[in-house]
C-alpha positions in Angstrom: -2.6 21.6 -2.1 0.8 21.0 -1.8 2.7 18.9 -4.4 5.5 16.5 -4.4 8.8 17.4 -5.8 11.1 15.3 -4.9 12.3 12.4 -2.8 15.1 11.3 -1.7 17.0 8.9 0.3 18.3 10.0 3.5 22.5 9.4 3.5 22.7 8.2 7.6 19.5 5.9 7.1 19.0 3.8 3.8 15.1 2.8 5.1 14.3 6.7 5.4 13.1 9.0 2.4 12.8 12.7 2.6 10.0 14.5 1.2 10.1 17.9 -0.6 6.7 19.6 -1.0 6.9 22.6 -3.7 10.6 22.6 -4.0 11.4 23.1 0.1 12.1 20.1 2.8 8.9 19.1 4.5 9.5 16.0 6.6 11.1 12.2 6.0 9.2 9.4 6.4 9.9 5.4 6.5 10.2 3.2 3.6 7.0 1.0 4.6 4.8 4.2 5.1 6.4 5.6 1.5 5.0 2.7 -0.2 1.4 2.2 1.8 1.0 6.2 0.8 2.4 5.6 -2.5 4.1 8.7 -2.0 5.5 9.4 -5.7 6.8 12.7 -7.1 3.7 15.2 -9.0 1.5 13.8 -6.1 -0.5 16.8 -4.6 -1.0 16.3 -1.1 -4.0 17.6 1.7 -3.6 18.6 4.6 -5.8 16.3 6.4 -3.7 13.3 4.5 0.0 14.7 5.0 -1.1 14.6 9.4 -2.3 11.3 8.7 1.0 10.8 6.5 2.8 11.8 9.8 0.7 10.0 12.7 1.8 6.4 10.6 5.5 7.4 10.5 5.8 8.5 14.0 4.1 5.1 14.9 6.2 3.1 12.6 9.0 5.0 14.5 7.8 3.7 17.5 7.7 -0.1 16.2 11.4 0.2 14.7 12.6 1.4 18.4 10.6 -1.8 20.3 11.9 -4.0 17.6 15.3 -2.6 18.4 15.4 -3.0 21.6 13.8 -6.4 21.8 16.6 -7.5 19.2 18.6 -7.9 22.2 16.9 -10.4 24.4 13.2 -11.2 25.5 11.7 -8.6 27.4 8.6 -8.2 28.9 5.6 -6.2 27.3 6.2 -3.8 31.0 9.5 -3.7 29.8 8.8 -2.1 26.3 6.3 0.0 27.6 8.8 1.4 30.2 11.2 2.0 27.6 9.2 3.2 25.5 8.2 5.4 27.5 11.7 7.0 28.3 11.9 7.3 24.8 8.4 9.3 24.9 6.7 7.4 22.5 4.3 6.0 24.4 2.4 9.0 26.8 -0.1 6.7 28.4 -1.0 3.0 28.5 
């Protein structure tokens, strides 16, 4: 199983972290996902757990996009769904 060897903060977005497995960059995650899965240096990650982490991070990205879209003014549910579809975060609803 791959082991986390390094975790670093992204330069342009301090709420996201780069995860290195076995010395090579593998993926980045949101701060909330990092805390929820207790991703720490030295932790071993199974392929199933890795898939689950990446899925949760994708969900978190979609939530952040929706929150950003809502920050300008109130939106209807349809407007949010249409916006997320346009951004390719929702394929079907």
